[in-house]
Phi, psi and omega in degrees: 000041182298330180300313182291323177298317177296314181302314180298318179294325176294315182299326181276355182079013179279341177229145172292152178287337180205144359266145174236147175288138173295143180260356180051052182236139172260112185247136177276122182273317175201181180304124178073006180233126181235148174237128176261117178261094182209195180299336182238050183329132179203159178247139178240132181235124177271126178238169179295338181265355179140193183264132175250127178248124180250112179247110184295349180075178182225075183308323182292341183248010181238163177210152178284176182301330179267009176096352181269141178286324183301316182300317182292321180299312180299315179301314183296314187279341171288332178294330180281000000 
């Protein structure tokens, strides 16, 4: 449960919020909700219709086809 230990330490001011090494752990946050703490942090939600994966993306590390970050961000979030 390193994810929860890191979160608690951040809330108490014992750890900086950034940068932290990913722990590559899938932690259950509550019933049907999971958080993956890794290089691609994401939330997974189990629903009656299937699994929903929420990946917040990494705007700072992506670019659109023409080199702009804004274009890629708009394209990704319109897809959702």
